[in-house]
KELUM-817398 format. One line per 5 residues: their letters; for each residue x, y, z of C-alpha. Coordinates in Angstrom, 2 decimals. Layout:
N
a	X Y Z | ...
//
This chain:
511
mnahl	2.24 220.99 -23.30 | -0.41 219.43 -25.50 | -3.84 220.50 -24.22 | -5.22 216.95 -24.50 | -2.39 215.22 -22.71
rvdwr	-1.15 215.41 -19.16 | 2.19 214.01 -20.22 | 4.75 216.55 -21.40 | 6.20 214.25 -24.07 | 8.49 216.96 -25.44
aglsl	10.19 217.35 -22.05 | 10.42 213.58 -21.69 | 11.94 212.97 -25.12 | 14.32 215.91 -24.65 | 15.73 214.31 -21.50
vgtil	15.97 210.94 -23.24 | 17.97 212.67 -25.99 | 20.28 214.29 -23.44 | 21.00 210.95 -21.79 | 21.55 209.21 -25.15
aflsl	24.05 211.86 -26.24 | 25.85 211.35 -22.91 | 25.74 207.55 -23.23 | 27.46 207.74 -26.62 | 30.69 208.39 -24.67
afvlp	30.61 204.69 -23.74 | 31.78 203.91 -27.27 | 35.16 205.47 -26.44 | 36.37 202.36 -24.58 | 35.81 199.92 -27.49
ivtal	37.32 202.51 -29.85 | 40.46 202.60 -27.71 | 40.42 198.79 -27.52 | 40.10 198.52 -31.30 | 43.08 200.85 -31.73
aygge	45.10 198.79 -29.24 | 44.40 195.53 -31.09 | 45.09 196.57 -34.67 | 42.00 198.63 -35.55 | 39.53 195.79 -36.15
dlwvf	35.93 197.08 -35.93 | 37.18 200.62 -35.30 | 34.84 202.12 -37.88 | 31.92 200.18 -36.37 | 32.18 201.99 -33.06
vvsms	32.95 205.40 -34.60 | 29.79 205.18 -36.72 | 27.73 203.85 -33.78 | 28.91 206.70 -31.59 | 28.15 209.29 -34.27
vtvgf	24.63 207.98 -34.91 | 23.82 207.78 -31.20 | 25.02 211.26 -30.33 | 23.31 212.70 -33.44 | 19.95 211.15 -32.58
glvlr	20.28 212.23 -28.97 | 21.01 215.85 -29.89 | 18.01 215.94 -32.24 | 15.69 214.77 -29.44 | 17.25 217.26 -27.07
qldqn	16.07 220.15 -29.27 | 12.42 219.34 -28.48 | 12.60 221.19 -25.16 | 15.49 223.39 -24.04 | 14.33 223.55 -20.41
pdpga	12.60 220.28 -19.53 | 10.94 220.07 -16.14 | 9.85 216.44 -15.71 | 7.16 215.43 -13.26 | 6.18 211.97 -12.07
reafm	4.49 211.06 -15.37 | 7.42 212.19 -17.47 | 9.77 210.23 -15.19 | 8.15 206.94 -16.24 | 8.51 207.89 -19.92
vvalt	12.13 208.97 -19.55 | 13.15 205.83 -17.69 | 11.34 203.37 -19.97 | 12.42 204.99 -23.25 | 16.00 205.61 -22.13
wlfaa	16.53 201.90 -21.50 | 14.79 200.96 -24.76 | 16.82 203.41 -26.85 | 20.04 202.42 -25.08 | 19.42 198.81 -26.12
ifgal	18.52 199.81 -29.70 | 21.61 201.98 -30.23 | 23.74 199.50 -28.29 | 22.82 196.91 -30.93 | 24.35 198.97 -33.75
pylla	27.91 197.56 -33.36 | 26.65 193.98 -33.70 | 24.70 194.88 -36.86 | 27.45 196.94 -38.45 | 30.17 194.37 -37.80
gngtv	27.94 191.65 -39.26 | 29.73 188.76 -37.60 | 28.12 185.62 -36.21 | 24.52 185.16 -35.10 | 24.26 188.67 -33.63
ahptn	24.32 190.12 -37.15 | 20.57 189.38 -37.24 | 18.56 192.46 -36.08 | 16.52 190.53 -33.48 | 19.61 188.84 -32.10
alfes	21.54 192.12 -31.99 | 18.73 193.75 -30.01 | 18.47 190.67 -27.77 | 22.19 190.76 -26.97 | 22.15 194.50 -26.38
msgft	19.05 194.43 -24.18 | 20.52 191.49 -22.27 | 23.68 193.54 -21.73 | 22.12 196.80 -20.55 | 19.62 195.01 -18.31
ttgat	22.50 192.88 -16.90 | 20.61 189.71 -17.80 | 23.53 187.85 -19.35 | 21.34 185.71 -21.63 | 23.03 185.28 -24.99
vmgdi	22.22 184.38 -28.57 | 25.87 184.44 -29.65 | 26.49 181.14 -31.36 | 30.27 181.41 -31.18 | 31.82 183.41 -28.35
sfdth	35.42 183.61 -29.47 | 38.00 186.00 -30.88 | 37.87 184.01 -34.12 | 34.38 185.38 -34.80 | 34.29 188.65 -32.85
sraml	36.94 191.28 -32.27 | 38.24 192.02 -28.78 | 36.62 195.46 -29.03 | 33.23 193.88 -29.80 | 33.36 191.44 -26.88
lwrql	34.50 194.23 -24.56 | 31.53 196.35 -25.73 | 29.30 193.44 -24.76 | 30.84 193.48 -21.27 | 30.65 197.28 -21.01
tqwvg	26.92 197.42 -21.73 | 26.40 195.43 -18.53 | 28.55 197.74 -16.45 | 26.77 200.85 -17.77 | 23.38 199.32 -17.01
gmgii	24.36 197.86 -13.64 | 24.05 200.79 -11.27 | 21.50 202.41 -13.53 | 21.64 204.67 -16.57 | 19.45 207.30 -14.93
vlava	21.50 207.24 -11.71 | 24.62 207.83 -13.79 | 22.99 210.68 -15.70 | 21.79 212.34 -12.50 | 25.30 212.04 -11.05
ilsqm	27.00 213.64 -14.04 | 24.56 215.93 -15.83 | 23.49 219.14 -14.12 | 20.39 219.21 -16.33 | 19.18 216.04 -14.61
avgga	19.22 217.67 -11.17 | 15.68 218.90 -11.88 | 13.41 215.93 -11.30 | 16.38 213.68 -10.57 | 14.80 212.16 -7.48
qlmea	11.65 211.21 -9.39 | 13.70 209.72 -12.21 | 15.84 207.65 -9.83 | 12.79 206.46 -7.97 | 11.15 205.37 -11.21
espgp	14.30 203.51 -12.30 | 15.26 201.91 -8.99 | 12.25 201.44 -6.75 | 13.18 200.73 -3.15 | 13.72 202.59 0.10
gvskl	16.94 204.20 1.23 | 18.61 205.50 -1.92 | 17.21 209.01 -1.97 | 17.93 209.53 1.74 | 21.70 209.01 1.61
tphia	22.55 212.71 1.24 | 20.42 215.88 1.11 | 21.14 216.33 -2.61 | 20.04 213.67 -5.10 | 22.95 214.32 -7.50
etarv	25.40 213.82 -4.62 | 23.64 210.58 -3.68 | 23.93 209.37 -7.27 | 27.64 210.19 -7.30 | 28.19 208.36 -4.00
lwfay	26.53 205.22 -5.40 | 28.60 205.36 -8.57 | 31.83 206.00 -6.63 | 31.20 202.86 -4.58 | 30.34 200.93 -7.76
igftl	33.48 202.13 -9.57 | 35.63 201.45 -6.50 | 34.55 197.81 -6.19 | 34.93 197.32 -9.97 | 38.50 198.64 -10.01
llmal	39.37 196.62 -6.91 | 38.16 193.39 -8.54 | 40.03 194.15 -11.79 | 43.25 194.78 -9.82 | 42.89 191.59 -7.77
lyglh	42.12 189.45 -10.83 | 45.16 190.77 -12.66 | 47.19 190.40 -9.46 | 46.32 186.69 -9.42 | 47.53 186.46 -13.01
lagfa	50.84 188.18 -12.22 | 51.31 185.93 -9.17 | 50.86 182.83 -11.31 | 47.51 181.70 -9.86 | 45.44 182.60 -12.93
pemdl	47.23 181.94 -16.24 | 44.18 182.79 -18.40 | 43.22 185.93 -16.48 | 45.29 188.45 -18.45 | 44.70 192.21 -18.40
ynsia	41.93 192.02 -21.03 | 40.04 189.32 -19.14 | 40.54 191.12 -15.81 | 38.93 194.26 -17.20 | 36.20 192.31 -19.00
hglst	35.13 190.32 -15.94 | 35.36 193.33 -13.64 | 32.86 194.99 -15.98 | 30.35 192.14 -15.70 | 30.71 190.98 -12.07
lptgg	29.71 194.14 -10.12 | 26.64 194.79 -12.29 | 25.56 191.15 -11.70 | 25.76 190.75 -15.46 | 27.12 187.34 -16.34
fspea	28.57 187.89 -19.81 | 32.08 186.55 -20.37 | 34.33 186.69 -23.42 | 35.07 183.03 -22.66 | 32.54 180.55 -24.05
rsiea	32.74 178.43 -20.88 | 32.26 181.44 -18.59 | 34.25 181.31 -15.32 | 34.88 177.59 -15.75 | 37.67 178.68 -18.12
fspav	39.63 180.09 -15.17 | 41.47 178.69 -12.18 | 39.87 177.85 -8.79 | 41.61 180.93 -7.34 | 39.71 183.16 -9.78
qwliv	36.44 181.42 -9.02 | 36.86 181.88 -5.25 | 37.83 185.55 -5.72 | 34.74 186.34 -7.79 | 32.35 184.85 -5.20
pfmfi	32.59 187.69 -2.60 | 32.29 190.32 -5.32 | 29.12 188.71 -6.67 | 27.81 188.73 -3.11 | 28.81 192.40 -2.65
agvnf	26.96 193.33 -5.83 | 23.75 191.90 -4.40 | 23.87 194.11 -1.30 | 22.34 197.59 -1.06 | 25.23 199.91 -2.06
vlwwh	24.06 202.46 0.48 | 25.13 200.02 3.20 | 28.62 199.74 1.71 | 28.90 203.52 1.75 | 27.89 203.64 5.41
lvsgd	30.46 200.92 6.15 | 33.25 202.81 4.38 | 32.17 205.98 6.20 | 32.89 204.32 9.57 | 29.50 202.88 10.51
tralf	30.81 199.33 10.94 | 27.49 197.97 12.23 | 25.43 199.28 9.33 | 25.37 195.94 7.53 | 24.24 193.72 10.38
rdnef	21.61 196.20 11.62 | 19.88 195.88 8.28 | 17.10 193.28 8.19 | 17.37 192.76 4.44 | 21.14 192.14 4.54
rlylg	20.76 189.55 7.30 | 18.15 187.63 5.31 | 20.25 187.87 2.12 | 23.34 186.59 3.95 | 21.32 183.84 5.62
avstl	19.71 182.70 2.36 | 22.99 182.56 0.42 | 24.78 180.78 3.29 | 22.04 178.22 3.91 | 21.51 177.33 0.27
svvvt	25.28 177.08 -0.26 | 25.61 174.61 2.60 | 22.69 172.52 1.31 | 24.08 172.30 -2.23 | 27.61 171.61 -0.95
vvlff	26.31 168.61 0.99 | 24.28 167.38 -2.00 | 27.24 167.63 -4.38 | 29.64 166.06 -1.88 | 27.52 162.94 -1.59
daslq	26.79 162.67 -5.33 | 29.34 160.04 -6.33 | 28.30 160.13 -10.00 | 28.99 163.84 -10.57 | 32.09 164.47 -12.65
tsqtg	33.01 166.03 -15.99 | 36.11 166.12 -18.17 | 36.66 169.75 -17.14 | 36.00 169.44 -13.40 | 37.06 165.87 -12.57
qiggh	35.38 163.98 -9.71 | 33.28 166.28 -7.49 | 31.54 163.88 -5.11 | 33.67 163.18 -2.04 | 35.87 166.21 -2.79
fersa	34.97 168.96 -0.29 | 36.77 171.93 -1.88 | 35.25 171.27 -5.30 | 31.78 170.64 -3.86 | 31.94 173.86 -1.84
ryavf	33.41 175.93 -4.69 | 30.79 174.90 -7.24 | 27.94 175.20 -4.73 | 28.89 178.57 -3.24 | 29.70 180.05 -6.64
qiasl	26.44 179.01 -8.30 | 24.25 179.99 -5.36 | 25.90 183.42 -5.14 | 25.59 183.77 -8.91 | 21.95 182.78 -9.33
tnstg	20.50 184.22 -6.11 | 21.23 187.81 -7.12 | 20.95 187.20 -10.90 | 24.64 187.44 -11.86 | 24.44 184.37 -14.08
fanmd	28.13 183.37 -14.16 | 28.87 179.62 -14.24 | 31.98 177.83 -13.01 | 30.71 174.50 -14.37 | 27.79 173.15 -16.37
fdqwg	25.28 172.98 -13.48 | 22.73 171.53 -15.90 | 24.50 168.22 -15.20 | 23.67 168.32 -11.49 | 21.10 166.04 -9.95
gtakg	17.46 166.96 -9.40 | 17.84 168.11 -5.78 | 20.72 170.51 -6.47 | 18.99 171.89 -9.59 | 15.81 172.37 -7.56
vllfa	17.72 174.50 -5.06 | 19.20 176.58 -7.89 | 15.72 177.12 -9.34 | 14.51 178.25 -5.92 | 17.47 180.65 -5.65
mfigg	16.48 182.31 -8.95 | 13.28 183.60 -7.32 | 15.07 185.39 -4.44 | 16.84 188.24 -6.22 | 19.29 190.82 -4.92
stgst	18.74 193.50 -2.30 | 17.06 196.83 -2.98 | 19.65 199.43 -3.98 | 21.90 196.71 -5.40 | 22.60 195.81 -9.01
gggik	20.82 192.46 -8.56 | 17.57 191.65 -10.34 | 14.61 189.47 -9.43 | 11.88 190.02 -6.86 | 14.34 191.37 -4.25
vlrwl	15.03 190.16 -0.73 | 13.21 193.06 0.91 | 9.90 192.12 -0.68 | 10.18 188.54 0.54 | 11.02 189.84 4.00
vilks	7.97 192.10 4.09 | 5.74 189.29 2.83 | 7.05 186.90 5.50 | 6.61 189.50 8.26 | 3.09 190.41 7.15
lrrel	2.07 186.74 6.95 | 3.35 186.24 10.48 | 1.32 189.26 11.57 | -1.81 187.80 9.96 | -1.34 184.57 11.89
fttvh	-0.91 186.51 15.12 | -3.94 188.77 14.60 | -6.03 185.73 13.70 | -5.43 184.44 17.21 | -5.52 187.93 18.79
peavr	-8.02 189.95 16.68 | -7.85 192.94 19.05 | -4.07 193.33 18.61 | -2.47 196.16 16.61 | 0.80 194.87 15.23
pvrmn	2.58 196.89 12.50 | 5.11 195.33 10.14 | 8.52 196.73 11.07 | 11.64 197.03 8.96 | 14.88 198.12 10.60
gksld	12.85 199.28 13.61 | 10.44 201.43 11.59 | 6.80 200.64 10.88 | 5.84 200.19 7.24 | 2.60 201.82 6.14
eeair	-0.11 199.57 4.75 | 0.06 201.19 1.31 | 3.69 200.13 0.93 | 2.83 196.57 1.95 | -0.03 196.45 -0.56
giyaf	2.35 197.71 -3.23 | 4.78 194.88 -2.49 | 1.99 192.29 -2.71 | 0.78 193.84 -6.00 | 4.27 193.75 -7.50
tllyf	4.88 190.15 -6.45 | 1.50 189.01 -7.77 | 2.10 190.77 -11.10 | 5.61 189.31 -11.27 | 4.31 185.74 -10.92
clffl	1.47 186.42 -13.40 | 4.03 187.54 -15.99 | 6.23 184.58 -15.14 | 3.43 182.05 -15.79 | 2.23 183.99 -18.86
gilll	5.77 183.82 -20.23 | 5.80 180.03 -19.85 | 2.50 179.71 -21.72 | 3.51 182.05 -24.54 | 6.90 180.41 -25.01
aadaa	5.28 176.96 -25.03 | 2.69 178.05 -27.60 | 5.35 179.62 -29.81 | 7.58 176.53 -29.58 | 4.63 174.32 -30.52
rvgld	3.84 176.62 -33.47 | 7.23 176.02 -35.05 | 7.57 172.37 -33.92 | 10.34 173.04 -31.39 | 10.36 170.32 -28.72
letie	11.15 171.93 -25.36 | 11.02 170.45 -21.88 | 8.98 172.14 -19.15 | 12.10 173.06 -17.17 | 13.48 174.87 -20.24
lvtas	10.28 176.92 -20.58 | 10.13 177.66 -16.86 | 13.73 178.80 -16.59 | 13.58 180.78 -19.86 | 10.69 182.79 -18.43
iatlg	12.21 183.43 -15.00 | 15.76 183.90 -16.34 | 14.69 186.75 -18.64 | 12.06 188.38 -16.40 | 14.43 188.17 -13.41
nigpg	17.47 189.28 -15.47 | 19.31 186.10 -14.46 | 20.60 184.79 -17.79 | 21.21 181.03 -17.87 | 18.61 178.39 -17.14
fgiig	18.47 174.64 -17.75 | 18.48 172.51 -20.90 | 19.23 174.32 -24.16 | 19.59 177.60 -22.25 | 21.97 176.08 -19.70
pmggy	25.17 177.85 -18.69 | 27.03 176.49 -21.72 | 24.07 176.99 -24.08 | 22.11 179.95 -25.38 | 18.76 181.34 -26.50
gefpv	19.47 181.14 -30.24 | 17.26 178.09 -30.80 | 14.08 179.90 -29.77 | 11.90 181.31 -32.60 | 12.21 185.01 -33.42
tsrll	8.85 185.72 -31.81 | 9.99 184.11 -28.54 | 13.20 186.12 -28.60 | 11.15 189.30 -29.06 | 9.03 188.33 -26.05
milym	12.15 187.73 -23.99 | 13.56 191.13 -25.03 | 10.35 192.64 -23.62 | 10.71 190.57 -20.45 | 14.30 191.66 -19.87
wigrl	13.26 195.30 -20.34 | 10.30 195.28 -17.98 | 12.13 193.03 -15.50 | 15.04 195.45 -15.15 | 12.68 198.38 -14.56
eifpv	10.55 196.36 -12.13 | 7.52 196.17 -14.43 | 5.52 199.29 -13.58 | 7.50 202.01 -15.46 | 6.94 200.10 -18.72
lvllt	3.42 198.79 -18.19 | 2.13 202.16 -17.03 | 2.92 203.60 -20.48 | 0.49 201.08 -21.96 | -2.45 202.34 -19.91
aaywr	-4.88 204.94 -21.30 | -5.09 206.65 -17.89 | -1.40 207.53 -18.08 | -1.86 209.56 -21.27 | -5.30 211.10 -20.70
s	-5.83 214.43 -19.01
//
């Protein structure tokens, strides 16, 4: 270790290299896809795989026996996600097709994929411009990033067993994950087994709908592609009109899987293991279920009584209960936990319905889920602590701890939640100001709602917003500098801010 640094950067970079070399195996699926569809872009993925594994093995030589501590864990997590996005952009650059041939756009699309944001700068999402292998790679980046790159590495690589708990904690802050089994590698495998199981189940059901005649457009390719982006709460689709391109049966089927993805996967494991009451004992799950249900009912009522709402794709919505409920439930489930799918252009909704959607974007998924955003648990703790403050104001002699699932939370944990939430909103407002200043610099006329949703949609890993970044739009009109800022926001948003920002502090590096 360097005598002037407390961070063992060689150990950190060595682990990053190990994970990168392992991640290069992800290129196998698009290689197989390219072979199955005539070999288009085959060389692109072979070269990308070779470069990634080569770079990873070089980094790995820096330390043959890395022993990461808490400081190295932050470095490993932050750099792993950054390098994954950089090397994940190689296929877009090498293929050279469409808007993602630009280096900034390629990195934007790759970062959006791995962080499961679902924001896109692809100007033309079609098989006329991009090969099936390329669009499947775009879907796959979301699936790899969904449950967590570090969690996957800890589950598979024996080398990651040392310090695995610290690495997982740095990647996925939140209670419960590390306590599932006595061994952290076993816990990681359990989470990934549940994740893989739900993904395969959705793929099978989607293709089953196609075979039964209820989903003509949902062929095997689309079933696999949308299975890869639903469970990670990703939002990418190889169809330009997202889930609107598919039948109502497909849209209804995807809703419960989006909801499942926003629930702590530890609870699903307990449920499968026979603890049938695990879900409803959990305070966070009850609030998540209540929020999604309540907001869905509100938007359903609003859409039902909006006589003017209709499009050429959807037909009349107002006065039609099934359509009102389908569009409302789908979009609330999609935006609450940051999936970002769209089953219609919700930018055409009225002000009240759009206001509810904007509110839903600030909720987020549950801890231990693949959902982004602030997270339901933090809102629950904030609400409980505010209620306690009101009570102790009236009864100053009372001692009233904040309880979660029957257990008292310590004050340090509560302060941490307040600090995260405050920092999250500071970054959100800073993002609005920076995007507005950059747009003014280049003469781009943007509405306030476009700036607001661009900031929250990238920081919260949501994807679509309103206006030019609506569900049928994209981020390609923003200046390069704004796109770079949003790449940073997607990165720090996925890692819940601190693992990235801590690297920028002098105290982290000094002895």
